[in-house]
C-alpha atoms as an extended CHARMM CRD file, in Angstrom:
* protein
*
       234  EXT
         1         1  MET       CA             59.6120000000       30.4140000000      -78.4390000000  PROA      1               0.0000000000
         2         2  SER       CA             57.1660000000       28.1000000000      -76.8990000000  PROA      2               0.0000000000
         3         3  HSD       CA             53.4490000000       27.9820000000      -76.2170000000  PROA      3               0.0000000000
         4         4  VAL       CA             50.8490000000       25.9070000000      -74.4560000000  PROA      4               0.0000000000
         5         5  TRP       CA             48.3280000000       24.3700000000      -76.3980000000  PROA      5               0.0000000000
         6         6  ASP       CA             44.8500000000       25.7150000000      -75.2440000000  PROA      6               0.0000000000
         7         7  GLU       CA             41.3900000000       25.7600000000      -76.6290000000  PROA      7               0.0000000000
         8         8  SER       CA             41.1610000000       29.6560000000      -76.9360000000  PROA      8               0.0000000000
         9         9  TRP       CA             44.4720000000       29.3140000000      -79.1540000000  PROA      9               0.0000000000
        10        10  CYS       CA             42.2860000000       27.9180000000      -81.9640000000  PROA      10              0.0000000000
        11        11  LYS       CA             40.3810000000       30.6430000000      -83.0190000000  PROA      11              0.0000000000
        12        12  ARG       CA             43.7100000000       32.3000000000      -84.2550000000  PROA      12              0.0000000000
        13        13  THR       CA             44.1290000000       28.7460000000      -86.1250000000  PROA      13              0.0000000000
        14        14  THR       CA             43.5760000000       28.5910000000      -90.0200000000  PROA      14              0.0000000000
        15        15  GLN       CA             41.5960000000       24.6660000000      -90.2700000000  PROA      15              0.0000000000
        16        16  ARG       CA             44.7910000000       23.8790000000      -92.3680000000  PROA      16              0.0000000000
        17        17  ASP       CA             46.6980000000       24.4490000000      -89.1500000000  PROA      17              0.0000000000
        18        18  ARG       CA             44.2160000000       22.2240000000      -86.7030000000  PROA      18              0.0000000000
        19        19  LEU       CA             45.0840000000       19.2470000000      -88.9570000000  PROA      19              0.0000000000
        20        20  THR       CA             48.8510000000       19.3740000000      -88.6660000000  PROA      20              0.0000000000
        21        21  ILE       CA             48.1750000000       20.0670000000      -85.0540000000  PROA      21              0.0000000000
        22        22  ALA       CA             46.4200000000       17.1380000000      -84.7010000000  PROA      22              0.0000000000
        23        23  VAL       CA             48.6270000000       14.9950000000      -86.7610000000  PROA      23              0.0000000000
        24        24  GLN       CA             51.1780000000       16.4450000000      -84.6290000000  PROA      24              0.0000000000
        25        25  VAL       CA             49.2950000000       15.3910000000      -80.9920000000  PROA      25              0.0000000000
        26        26  ALA       CA             48.9510000000       12.0580000000      -82.5940000000  PROA      26              0.0000000000
        27        27  ALA       CA             52.0530000000       11.7830000000      -83.6890000000  PROA      27              0.0000000000
        28        28  ALA       CA             53.8310000000       12.2990000000      -79.8400000000  PROA      28              0.0000000000
        29        29  LEU       CA             50.9820000000        9.8990000000      -78.2620000000  PROA      29              0.0000000000
        30        30  ALA       CA             52.1800000000        7.5370000000      -80.9460000000  PROA      30              0.0000000000
        31        31  ASP       CA             55.7590000000        7.8860000000      -79.6250000000  PROA      31              0.0000000000
        32        32  VAL       CA             55.8560000000        7.5280000000      -76.2540000000  PROA      32              0.0000000000
        33        33  HSD       CA             53.2430000000        4.6300000000      -76.8430000000  PROA      33              0.0000000000
        34        34  ALA       CA             56.4180000000        2.6210000000      -78.6430000000  PROA      34              0.0000000000
        35        35  PHE       CA             58.6490000000        3.1420000000      -75.6560000000  PROA      35              0.0000000000
        36        36  ASP       CA             55.7780000000        0.9150000000      -73.3230000000  PROA      36              0.0000000000
        37        37  ILE       CA             54.8070000000        4.3690000000      -71.6830000000  PROA      37              0.0000000000
        38        38  ALA       CA             51.2530000000        5.5790000000      -70.8540000000  PROA      38              0.0000000000
        39        39  HSD       CA             51.1480000000        9.3380000000      -70.2180000000  PROA      39              0.0000000000
        40        40  THR       CA             47.0850000000        8.7890000000      -68.4290000000  PROA      40              0.0000000000
        41        41  ASP       CA             46.8840000000       12.4270000000      -68.4690000000  PROA      41              0.0000000000
        42        42  ILE       CA             46.0040000000       13.2930000000      -71.9750000000  PROA      42              0.0000000000
        43        43  ALA       CA             44.7890000000       17.0530000000      -72.5140000000  PROA      43              0.0000000000
        44        44  ALA       CA             45.3940000000       19.5790000000      -74.7140000000  PROA      44              0.0000000000
        45        45  LYS       CA             47.4600000000       21.3230000000      -72.0040000000  PROA      45              0.0000000000
        46        46  GLN       CA             49.6180000000       18.5140000000      -72.0050000000  PROA      46              0.0000000000
        47        47  TYR       CA             51.1900000000       19.7290000000      -74.9670000000  PROA      47              0.0000000000
        48        48  VAL       CA             53.8890000000       22.4160000000      -75.9820000000  PROA      48              0.0000000000
        49        49  LEU       CA             55.0120000000       24.2930000000      -78.9360000000  PROA      49              0.0000000000
        50        50  ILE       CA             58.5460000000       23.9440000000      -79.9170000000  PROA      50              0.0000000000
        51        51  ASP       CA             59.7740000000       25.5510000000      -83.3430000000  PROA      51              0.0000000000
        52        52  GLY       CA             56.6390000000       24.5320000000      -84.9390000000  PROA      52              0.0000000000
        53        53  ILE       CA             55.7330000000       21.1120000000      -83.6660000000  PROA      53              0.0000000000
        54        54  TYR       CA             53.4350000000       20.3940000000      -80.1780000000  PROA      54              0.0000000000
        55        55  LYS       CA             55.7940000000       17.9770000000      -78.4680000000  PROA      55              0.0000000000
        56        56  LEU       CA             53.8950000000       16.0100000000      -75.3180000000  PROA      56              0.0000000000
        57        57  GLN       CA             55.1500000000       17.4900000000      -71.3670000000  PROA      57              0.0000000000
        58        58  ASP       CA             54.4710000000       16.4120000000      -67.8470000000  PROA      58              0.0000000000
        59        59  PHE       CA             54.8670000000       12.7970000000      -67.0430000000  PROA      59              0.0000000000
        60        60  ASN       CA             53.9120000000       12.5840000000      -63.6990000000  PROA      60              0.0000000000
        61        61  ARG       CA             50.8740000000       10.2670000000      -63.5950000000  PROA      61              0.0000000000
        62        62  CYS       CA             52.6590000000        7.9910000000      -66.1260000000  PROA      62              0.0000000000
        63        63  LYS       CA             52.8690000000        4.0820000000      -66.5360000000  PROA      63              0.0000000000
        64        64  LEU       CA             55.3500000000        1.7340000000      -67.2740000000  PROA      64              0.0000000000
        65        65  LEU       CA             53.7430000000       -1.2290000000      -69.8110000000  PROA      65              0.0000000000
        66        66  GLU       CA             54.6100000000       -5.1010000000      -68.8220000000  PROA      66              0.0000000000
        67        67  TRP       CA             54.3290000000       -7.5300000000      -70.7900000000  PROA      67              0.0000000000
        68        68  ASP       CA             51.6580000000      -10.8160000000      -69.4490000000  PROA      68              0.0000000000
        69        69  ARG       CA             53.7060000000      -13.5720000000      -71.0380000000  PROA      69              0.0000000000
        70        70  GLN       CA             50.7750000000      -16.2210000000      -70.4820000000  PROA      70              0.0000000000
        71        71  ASN       CA             48.2350000000      -14.3090000000      -71.6720000000  PROA      71              0.0000000000
        72        72  ASN       CA             50.5050000000      -12.9100000000      -74.6300000000  PROA      72              0.0000000000
        73        73  GLU       CA             49.1870000000       -9.1090000000      -73.8300000000  PROA      73              0.0000000000
        74        74  THR       CA             50.4030000000       -6.0600000000      -72.1220000000  PROA      74              0.0000000000
        75        75  CYS       CA             49.6380000000       -6.1090000000      -68.8510000000  PROA      75              0.0000000000
        76        76  THR       CA             46.4340000000       -3.7970000000      -66.5740000000  PROA      76              0.0000000000
        77        77  PHE       CA             47.6340000000       -1.4030000000      -63.9830000000  PROA      77              0.0000000000
        78        78  ASN       CA             46.2170000000        1.2160000000      -61.0060000000  PROA      78              0.0000000000
        79        79  VAL       CA             45.8960000000        4.2510000000      -61.3880000000  PROA      79              0.0000000000
        80        80  GLY       CA             44.2550000000        6.2360000000      -58.4850000000  PROA      80              0.0000000000
        81        81  LYS       CA             41.9930000000        8.9870000000      -58.3840000000  PROA      81              0.0000000000
        82        82  ASN       CA             40.5970000000       10.4730000000      -61.8000000000  PROA      82              0.0000000000
        83        83  PRO       CA             38.4470000000       14.0100000000      -62.0480000000  PROA      83              0.0000000000
        84        84  GLY       CA             37.9840000000       16.2040000000      -64.8280000000  PROA      84              0.0000000000
        85        85  VAL       CA             35.9640000000       15.6960000000      -67.6980000000  PROA      85              0.0000000000
        86        86  SER       CA             38.2570000000       14.4450000000      -70.3250000000  PROA      86              0.0000000000
        87        87  ARG       CA             39.2580000000       10.6950000000      -69.0530000000  PROA      87              0.0000000000
        88        88  SER       CA             38.0120000000        7.1220000000      -70.9460000000  PROA      88              0.0000000000
        89        89  PRO       CA             34.7980000000        5.6000000000      -69.0770000000  PROA      89              0.0000000000
        90        90  GLU       CA             37.0970000000        3.1850000000      -67.6390000000  PROA      90              0.0000000000
        91        91  GLU       CA             39.3000000000        5.4480000000      -65.6470000000  PROA      91              0.0000000000
        92        92  TYR       CA             35.8620000000        7.0210000000      -63.9540000000  PROA      92              0.0000000000
        93        93  LYS       CA             33.9820000000        3.3990000000      -63.0240000000  PROA      93              0.0000000000
        94        94  TYR       CA             36.4020000000        3.0220000000      -60.8580000000  PROA      94              0.0000000000
        95        95  LYS       CA             35.4790000000       -1.3640000000      -60.9660000000  PROA      95              0.0000000000
        96        96  ASP       CA             36.9880000000       -4.5690000000      -61.1070000000  PROA      96              0.0000000000
        97        97  LEU       CA             39.6720000000       -3.9980000000      -58.2840000000  PROA      97              0.0000000000
        98        98  THR       CA             42.2450000000       -6.5940000000      -57.3360000000  PROA      98              0.0000000000
        99        99  ASN       CA             42.0510000000       -8.5290000000      -54.2970000000  PROA      99              0.0000000000
       100       100  LYS       CA             44.9010000000       -6.3830000000      -52.8110000000  PROA      100             0.0000000000
       101       101  VAL       CA             42.4630000000       -2.6610000000      -53.5500000000  PROA      101             0.0000000000
       102       102  ARG       CA             39.6590000000       -4.6060000000      -52.0400000000  PROA      102             0.0000000000
       103       103  GLN       CA             41.6670000000       -5.2870000000      -48.9910000000  PROA      103             0.0000000000
       104       104  ILE       CA             42.7720000000       -1.7280000000      -49.0160000000  PROA      104             0.0000000000
       105       105  TYR       CA             39.4330000000       -0.7150000000      -49.3490000000  PROA      105             0.0000000000
       106       106  ILE       CA             38.0460000000       -2.3620000000      -46.5120000000  PROA      106             0.0000000000
       107       107  LEU       CA             40.6020000000       -0.9710000000      -43.7440000000  PROA      107             0.0000000000
       108       108  GLY       CA             40.1040000000        2.1690000000      -44.9740000000  PROA      108             0.0000000000
       109       109  ALA       CA             36.1130000000        1.8710000000      -44.3340000000  PROA      109             0.0000000000
       110       110  LEU       CA             37.4640000000        0.2260000000      -40.7250000000  PROA      110             0.0000000000
       111       111  LEU       CA             40.1380000000        3.2330000000      -40.0460000000  PROA      111             0.0000000000
       112       112  GLU       CA             36.8050000000        5.9560000000      -41.5170000000  PROA      112             0.0000000000
       113       113  ILE       CA             34.7310000000        4.0970000000      -38.7340000000  PROA      113             0.0000000000
       114       114  ILE       CA             37.5500000000        5.0230000000      -35.8260000000  PROA      114             0.0000000000
       115       115  HSD       CA             36.8690000000        8.7230000000      -36.4220000000  PROA      115             0.0000000000
       116       116  LEU       CA             40.4040000000        9.0010000000      -38.6640000000  PROA      116             0.0000000000
       117       117  LEU       CA             38.4640000000       10.9690000000      -41.6680000000  PROA      117             0.0000000000
       118       118  ILE       CA             39.7930000000        8.9250000000      -44.1800000000  PROA      118             0.0000000000
       119       119  ARG       CA             37.6880000000        8.8210000000      -47.3290000000  PROA      119             0.0000000000
       120       120  VAL       CA             36.7940000000        5.1730000000      -48.9970000000  PROA      120             0.0000000000
       121       121  ARG       CA             36.8780000000        6.5930000000      -52.1250000000  PROA      121             0.0000000000
       122       122  ASN       CA             40.7020000000        7.6230000000      -51.8860000000  PROA      122             0.0000000000
       123       123  PHE       CA             41.5990000000        3.6200000000      -51.4230000000  PROA      123             0.0000000000
       124       124  VAL       CA             40.0870000000        2.5580000000      -55.1180000000  PROA      124             0.0000000000
       125       125  THR       CA             42.0470000000        2.2480000000      -57.5590000000  PROA      125             0.0000000000
       126       126  SER       CA             40.8970000000        0.4750000000      -60.7820000000  PROA      126             0.0000000000
       127       127  LEU       CA             42.1020000000       -1.9900000000      -63.3290000000  PROA      127             0.0000000000
       128       128  LEU       CA             43.0330000000       -0.0090000000      -66.4890000000  PROA      128             0.0000000000
       129       129  PRO       CA             42.9570000000       -1.2580000000      -70.2610000000  PROA      129             0.0000000000
       130       130  LEU       CA             46.8040000000        0.1290000000      -70.7760000000  PROA      130             0.0000000000
       131       131  SER       CA             47.4550000000        2.4550000000      -73.3920000000  PROA      131             0.0000000000
       132       132  GLN       CA             43.6650000000        3.4430000000      -75.2430000000  PROA      132             0.0000000000
       133       133  ILE       CA             42.6210000000        6.1580000000      -72.1890000000  PROA      133             0.0000000000
       134       134  ASP       CA             45.5540000000        8.3070000000      -73.5270000000  PROA      134             0.0000000000
       135       135  VAL       CA             43.6610000000        7.1370000000      -77.4140000000  PROA      135             0.0000000000
       136       136  TYR       CA             39.9070000000        7.8430000000      -75.8030000000  PROA      136             0.0000000000
       137       137  SER       CA             41.4470000000       11.5220000000      -74.2680000000  PROA      137             0.0000000000
       138       138  MET       CA             43.0650000000       12.5160000000      -77.4300000000  PROA      138             0.0000000000
       139       139  GLY       CA             39.9650000000       12.2940000000      -79.0300000000  PROA      139             0.0000000000
       140       140  ASN       CA             39.1330000000       15.0450000000      -76.9380000000  PROA      140             0.0000000000
       141       141  ILE       CA             41.6350000000       17.5400000000      -77.8330000000  PROA      141             0.0000000000
       142       142  PHE       CA             40.4860000000       16.7010000000      -82.3080000000  PROA      142             0.0000000000
       143       143  TYR       CA             36.6090000000       17.4080000000      -80.4350000000  PROA      143             0.0000000000
       144       144  SER       CA             38.2870000000       20.8750000000      -79.3190000000  PROA      144             0.0000000000
       145       145  LEU       CA             39.9060000000       21.6070000000      -82.6900000000  PROA      145             0.0000000000
       146       146  LEU       CA             36.7300000000       21.5550000000      -84.1400000000  PROA      146             0.0000000000
       147       147  MET       CA             34.5100000000       23.0760000000      -81.8930000000  PROA      147             0.0000000000
       148       148  GLU       CA             37.1270000000       25.7640000000      -80.8370000000  PROA      148             0.0000000000
       149       149  ILE       CA             36.1150000000       25.1270000000      -76.8790000000  PROA      149             0.0000000000
       150       150  LYS       CA             36.6320000000       22.2020000000      -74.3440000000  PROA      150             0.0000000000
       151       151  VAL       CA             34.6400000000       18.9470000000      -74.2400000000  PROA      151             0.0000000000
       152       152  PHE       CA             31.4480000000       19.3630000000      -71.8720000000  PROA      152             0.0000000000
       153       153  ASP       CA             32.0070000000       23.1160000000      -71.4520000000  PROA      153             0.0000000000
       154       154  GLY       CA             30.1480000000       24.3900000000      -68.8030000000  PROA      154             0.0000000000
       155       155  ILE       CA             28.6870000000       20.7620000000      -67.4920000000  PROA      155             0.0000000000
       156       156  LYS       CA             29.4310000000       20.0080000000      -63.9160000000  PROA      156             0.0000000000
       157       157  SER       CA             32.1880000000       17.1330000000      -63.4460000000  PROA      157             0.0000000000
       158       158  LYS       CA             30.0150000000       14.6390000000      -62.4080000000  PROA      158             0.0000000000
       159       159  THR       CA             26.9450000000       15.4540000000      -64.5680000000  PROA      159             0.0000000000
       160       160  ALA       CA             29.9960000000       14.5850000000      -67.6820000000  PROA      160             0.0000000000
       161       161  GLN       CA             31.3690000000       11.4130000000      -66.0650000000  PROA      161             0.0000000000
       162       162  LYS       CA             28.3760000000        9.6590000000      -65.6990000000  PROA      162             0.0000000000
       163       163  THR       CA             27.7020000000       11.1580000000      -69.4660000000  PROA      163             0.0000000000
       164       164  VAL       CA             30.4330000000        8.9470000000      -70.7910000000  PROA      164             0.0000000000
       165       165  MET       CA             29.8530000000        5.9260000000      -68.6000000000  PROA      165             0.0000000000
       166       166  ARG       CA             26.9010000000        5.3410000000      -70.2710000000  PROA      166             0.0000000000
       167       167  GLY       CA             28.6150000000        5.4430000000      -73.8470000000  PROA      167             0.0000000000
       168       168  GLY       CA             27.6440000000        9.4760000000      -74.0160000000  PROA      168             0.0000000000
       169       169  ARG       CA             30.1010000000       12.1280000000      -76.2400000000  PROA      169             0.0000000000
       170       170  PRO       CA             29.7570000000       16.0290000000      -76.4970000000  PROA      170             0.0000000000
       171       171  LYS       CA             27.7420000000       17.1830000000      -79.1630000000  PROA      171             0.0000000000
       172       172  LEU       CA             29.2020000000       18.5250000000      -82.6930000000  PROA      172             0.0000000000
       173       173  ASN       CA             27.4360000000       20.7690000000      -83.6580000000  PROA      173             0.0000000000
       174       174  ARG       CA             25.3950000000       20.6860000000      -86.7500000000  PROA      174             0.0000000000
       175       175  THR       CA             27.6560000000       22.5200000000      -89.4390000000  PROA      175             0.0000000000
       176       176  ILE       CA             30.4810000000       20.2610000000      -87.9300000000  PROA      176             0.0000000000
       177       177  THR       CA             28.4550000000       16.6110000000      -88.5490000000  PROA      177             0.0000000000
       178       178  GLN       CA             27.0280000000       18.0850000000      -91.7610000000  PROA      178             0.0000000000
       179       179  SER       CA             30.7080000000       19.5120000000      -92.8990000000  PROA      179             0.0000000000
       180       180  VAL       CA             31.7680000000       18.6050000000      -96.8110000000  PROA      180             0.0000000000
       181       181  ASP       CA             35.2590000000       20.1210000000      -95.4190000000  PROA      181             0.0000000000
       182       182  PRO       CA             38.3250000000       17.1750000000      -96.1060000000  PROA      182             0.0000000000
       183       183  ILE       CA             39.7990000000       18.6540000000      -92.9430000000  PROA      183             0.0000000000
       184       184  ILE       CA             36.8470000000       18.6520000000      -90.6640000000  PROA      184             0.0000000000
       185       185  ILE       CA             35.3210000000       14.9090000000      -92.1610000000  PROA      185             0.0000000000
       186       186  ALA       CA             39.2440000000       13.8060000000      -91.1540000000  PROA      186             0.0000000000
       187       187  LEU       CA             39.1660000000       15.2080000000      -87.6230000000  PROA      187             0.0000000000
       188       188  ILE       CA             35.6690000000       13.7070000000      -87.4770000000  PROA      188             0.0000000000
       189       189  ARG       CA             36.7630000000       10.6690000000      -88.0380000000  PROA      189             0.0000000000
       190       190  ALA       CA             40.1590000000       10.7750000000      -86.3580000000  PROA      190             0.0000000000
       191       191  MET       CA             37.9210000000       12.1570000000      -82.9660000000  PROA      191             0.0000000000
       192       192  ARG       CA             35.7370000000        8.7220000000      -83.2710000000  PROA      192             0.0000000000
       193       193  MET       CA             38.7580000000        6.2750000000      -83.7480000000  PROA      193             0.0000000000
       194       194  CYS       CA             39.8930000000        7.1420000000      -80.4760000000  PROA      194             0.0000000000
       195       195  GLN       CA             36.5530000000        7.2330000000      -78.4780000000  PROA      195             0.0000000000
       196       196  ALA       CA             34.9130000000        3.9930000000      -78.5960000000  PROA      196             0.0000000000
       197       197  GLN       CA             33.1210000000        3.1350000000      -75.3830000000  PROA      197             0.0000000000
       198       198  GLN       CA             35.3740000000       -0.1810000000      -75.4150000000  PROA      198             0.0000000000
       199       199  ALA       CA             38.9980000000       -0.2700000000      -74.7490000000  PROA      199             0.0000000000
       200       200  GLN       CA             39.8490000000       -3.0510000000      -77.4760000000  PROA      200             0.0000000000
       201       201  ASP       CA             37.5970000000       -0.9890000000      -80.0710000000  PROA      201             0.0000000000
       202       202  ARG       CA             39.2960000000        1.8480000000      -80.2830000000  PROA      202             0.0000000000
       203       203  ALA       CA             42.4460000000        2.6440000000      -82.4860000000  PROA      203             0.0000000000
       204       204  THR       CA             46.1700000000        2.5780000000      -81.3620000000  PROA      204             0.0000000000
       205       205  ALA       CA             47.6340000000        6.4110000000      -81.1080000000  PROA      205             0.0000000000
       206       206  LYS       CA             49.9750000000        5.0290000000      -84.5110000000  PROA      206             0.0000000000
       207       207  GLU       CA             47.2570000000        3.6550000000      -86.2220000000  PROA      207             0.0000000000
       208       208  VAL       CA             45.6690000000        7.7170000000      -85.5810000000  PROA      208             0.0000000000
       209       209  TYR       CA             48.4530000000        9.3660000000      -86.8690000000  PROA      209             0.0000000000
       210       210  MET       CA             48.5710000000        7.2800000000      -89.6930000000  PROA      210             0.0000000000
       211       211  PHE       CA             45.6740000000        8.0570000000      -91.2370000000  PROA      211             0.0000000000
       212       212  LEU       CA             45.6090000000       11.7700000000      -90.2800000000  PROA      212             0.0000000000
       213       213  LEU       CA             49.1920000000       11.4160000000      -91.6810000000  PROA      213             0.0000000000
       214       214  SER       CA             47.7310000000       10.5260000000      -94.7600000000  PROA      214             0.0000000000
       215       215  GLU       CA             45.0960000000       13.3580000000      -94.9080000000  PROA      215             0.0000000000
       216       216  ALA       CA             47.4270000000       15.4310000000      -94.2980000000  PROA      216             0.0000000000
       217       217  ARG       CA             49.2510000000       14.6070000000      -97.3170000000  PROA      217             0.0000000000
       218       218  LYS       CA             46.9090000000       14.5090000000      -99.6580000000  PROA      218             0.0000000000
       219       219  LEU       CA             45.6390000000       17.2530000000      -98.8130000000  PROA      219             0.0000000000
       220       220  GLY       CA             49.1340000000       18.9950000000      -99.0660000000  PROA      220             0.0000000000
       221       221  VAL       CA             48.8060000000       19.8660000000      -95.2680000000  PROA      221             0.0000000000
       222       222  PRO       CA             52.6200000000       20.6860000000      -94.2150000000  PROA      222             0.0000000000
       223       223  GLU       CA             53.5220000000       18.8510000000      -90.9570000000  PROA      223             0.0000000000
       224       224  ILE       CA             55.0980000000       21.5400000000      -88.8140000000  PROA      224             0.0000000000
       225       225  LEU       CA             52.7280000000       24.8070000000      -88.2570000000  PROA      225             0.0000000000
       226       226  ARG       CA             54.0000000000       27.8820000000      -90.3090000000  PROA      226             0.0000000000
       227       227  SER       CA             51.1100000000       30.4060000000      -90.6020000000  PROA      227             0.0000000000
       228       228  ALA       CA             50.7420000000       30.1990000000      -86.3320000000  PROA      228             0.0000000000
       229       229  ASP       CA             52.1510000000       32.8640000000      -84.2900000000  PROA      229             0.0000000000
       230       230  THR       CA             54.9520000000       30.4170000000      -82.9310000000  PROA      230             0.0000000000
       231       231  SER       CA             56.2020000000       33.8990000000      -80.8270000000  PROA      231             0.0000000000
       232       232  ALA       CA             52.8300000000       33.6660000000      -78.8820000000  PROA      232             0.0000000000
       233       233  LYS       CA             52.9110000000       32.4450000000      -74.7400000000  PROA      233             0.0000000000
       234       234  SER       CA             50.5730000000       31.1350000000      -71.9620000000  PROA      234             0.0000000000
């Protein structure tokens, strides 16, 4: 049976289960990135539990990553409107437009002037730094594993987005930050690895996965959920 991951389900899991979930979340994303694919819509709801393993789904926004031979790096790509509170700072900034996008922006303004009711913002896309936007969003899942709530719970989207762009992050309770539980410490570190303000300063999905896997093995935490109710549905 399957179960779509959601924050409320955390309350019915053990700390060991949460570390297992974190390992699985990172493993799935690392696998996707290994095929040169950026998901661009990472969130808890995109993972479904199948036979004790959370697997990544919903690839309608995914982008194939291309290689820039001249600069010896993966290419940036265009992503359109970026709503919600779970995205990276660069996704909310909508800047660094290409010449083509600038032309579309101007065209949109002209069309609005002649009353075709086209909003300029709908034409704005930004160049994003590849798969690292996925890594940032994965950090929000680790936050939810720690706090049992969504990031910026109860805060308006625009306020949360401005906070993220300024370098702010959803707050952890003092009981979490001062915990000596090795699982909580590992989850906090994994979250921090994901949420550096600059994309180039974030760990890769594989690095996060390898760290969490190492911690799980040191603590004897299984890689497949066993104590969780795998028959639950949502």
